[in-house]
Every structure is written in structure tokens, then in C-alpha cells.
C-alpha angles and dihedrals in degrees: 000000000000121000129192112211147139117255142194119209112231100174145328133213127203113250124194115322104319109004137087140206111218134193115215133179106222122190095222100042108022118229114356140176122231132186112211113192125213096358091131095054123098092244095051114140092208122055123236090228090076088069099052112126115278094019113147116219143183106225141185104197139179110243119196121176116247092005114137093208132030136189132239117235097186134005141176139156107265099196121009115214118247101202114000097087091046102047114072093208093050092044090052090051093048094049090051095047092046090057095047092047092050091052094042108046118060105145115130098205138082111303108176097149098054090039091055094044090053094044094048091045099048093046089050086057088051092057099045118104100187140354096051101114091107094047096103091054093048090045093054093043088056095041091056087069088057091048093056101249105086114196098218099099095042097045091075088101089060121097107270093240093051089050090050092054093046088055095045127099113273092252098053109137097219110090137189124252117250092260091047090050092054092046091052091045094051092047092052095047091050090047091052091047091057092053102036120064110219100015088129123162116352100220096189094058093086093056091045091054092050094051096046098037 
């Protein structure tokens, strides 16, 4: 069965000599695994850039019940980013969020609310010119509500100012200090670990801390 859907790339893995296996969050089918043959060859019709983490796609995909991997019939980038790939801070935030999303969202079913939340949030980040250094903290604070374990009740142990920033709109001018940002990030990661089996080590967090110090 062919399904037309929007998608968000979480991560891809190299497969054999020229192919990849890619994890994509689709709004119609949830998280799906696709095998893409020959995309790493010089003669590939489709560019590997389409499969970079947090790329939003328009897809037509084959969906087969109980299949572990599927194939893509049609693909194109739905909305290219204007600034995220070219801003080192935004790129570090994007890589970090892609890793957390990949490890946090596993459902294989329609997920329009969380897809729209992620879409609107990431494109907000793409438009900001300044004041976005706390975006990843605010994003994960809000994402927890969509994942079913909202942080509001458990965040009382945080400093009041940190909590105020977490609950603020993305474009709020007030920002955390470097030490406050690290404190908030450590709390959120530990909170996620207690609610998500297999979250494990978030490898991109060290680069994120260095870039946003």
C-alpha cells in the first residue's frame, strides 16, 4: 500500500557499500525504518543530504503490515532550512535534539500532534537571530507533555528562574547563564532517563555544552 505523508529524519545508518537504513518519524505511520539502495553511490538519483537528521520531507512510501523495513517511492525536501545548517550553535542544538528524539519516540502509529509540535518548534529555531541558546531546554520540557510524562510536577526542585525560562515562549529575551543552562540540561536528561527505557548516554551533549558555554 502506498501512503503519502510528511516525515522527519531522525537518523540513518550506512548499509553495505552504497545503501542506507534510515529512521523517519512520519505523521501518518509513526516511526518507520526505510532501506534506500544506492544513495551513497556517485550515480545516485537521490542526494544523501535528504537523509540528514531533522530534515523535513514529503514522502510517498510503501507500507506493509508487520514488515520491519519499508521502501520509499517518492521523496523531496518539504521545507529547506535557512539558518540551522550554517549556524554552529543551531547545528549543535539540532544534532542534540535529533539524538534525543530518535531515542525517545518509538511508536508506529499516526502521531500528528507531536509531529506538528516538532515541526513548528524546529522552524521557530530556524527563524531566530538571537536569544535561542535555551531553545533545546524549552523544547524538551514541552516535548515531555507529548510523550506522556510532563515535567511540570517534578520540576519543583529546579531553581525558580530556570523553571521560568523553561516554561517561557521560545523567543523570550531573558536567558540562562552557562551554569544555569548546564544545570537545567542535566536535570532534563536525568528526568528523561527515568521515563524512557534505553535512552542511555546522549553522546551529542558534550559538544552542545561546549558550543553553548
